[in-house]
N, C-alpha and C positions, 0 to 999 in steps of 0.2 A: 502495500501501501503506498500512495507516494503522495506530496499536497507540491505543488508549487506558486509563490506568489512572483508573477515574471513583472520585468520595464523591457518593453521593445526601444531602445532607442536609437534607433538608425532611417525611420522611414522615412521621413525625407531626402533624403542624403542621396534612400532606391527610387524614392521616386522622381527625382530630379534627374536620375541618372537610365531614368525608364524601363527600371527592373520593377518584376513584379511586387506588390504589394499587399493581394487580395488574401485571407485569410495568413494572418496577421507572417507576410513572410519577409523575419528582417533580423538582425542580432537582436540576444535580448542579457541579460542580468534577472536569478533570478535567485530567491532565497529555499533550500529545497529541504526537505523535512518529507526521508522515508521511514516505514519501520514494516522489520519481516520476522518470521517468526519461524522457527526450522525445531520439529520432534527426529533427533536421530535414535536409533538405535540398536545398542550392542548384544551384540550374540554368543557367550560363552559356551564351550564345551569341550575344555585344555584338559589333560590329565593335571595338571597343577589343581587344582583347585578340588580334582576326586582324592591326591595323594594328601590334600593335609585338610581334608575331613569335609570339604568343600561338597554345594549340589554340583551333578554330573553338568546338566544344562541348562543353564539358564538365560532372562536377557535385562539389559534396562534401558529404560528410557528416560533419552534429557532432550530438558525443552531448552531452548534456544533465543532470546529474545531478543531481536537486533537493531536499536535506532541506531536515525542517522541523520547525522544535519548539517546544511552547510551553504555556502555561496558557490553558482555555479556561472559560469558566462554560458552562451550556446550560438545555433543558426535555426532555425525554424525557413524551411521552405518546402510551400505549397505549387507545383507544377503543373500547367491545364490538362496533362493526361490522366490528372487524376488523381497522381501521384502523389504522398508526401515527406521530409524528412527532417529529423530532428536531432542533431547534436548537444550532447552538452556534458563541462570540465569545470572541474575546480576543488577546491579543500573542503574537506568533510570533519566533524566534530563523530566517533565511532563512538556510542556507548555515552553519551554527554551526561548521564546521571550517576553511572558506575566505574567505568575507569578511564573518562575524559584520553581518552588517546587519538591522535591524527589519521588522517587516511584520504584517498582518495575519491573520488565518484563521475563516473564515467560512464553516460549513457547515450546510446542509442536506441534510435524509433525509427521505423520504416514503416508505413502506411498505408493505405485505397481510401479514397472518400466517398462513400457508400451514402446514396439516394439521390434523388433530383441534378442534378449540373441544374448551375445558376450561369447566366449571361454575364460575361467580365467580357 
């Protein structure tokens, strides 16, 4: 799950150069907040656990909550053939409530616009 607050900053320059600005085709700076969850299950069934009187086969399920916040720079382009691409990169703070570890965010999204075609 992710949420962004974007500021598009080069509409005037793109319009002056007669480039496409429809559907927010521009560069942006964004505050990004991401959250992901992963449930990892470890399975054990080794001879060591048997030799010390432990269970023969067992599993351990471990939850991993991964919040991530950062500021990114990105480009978003939408083309007339209904194809879109969005790329962003920037520094982030991984798990800010737990360990305040600095990290790097990089996202690439590729899409196709659905629905009625508008006259542009």
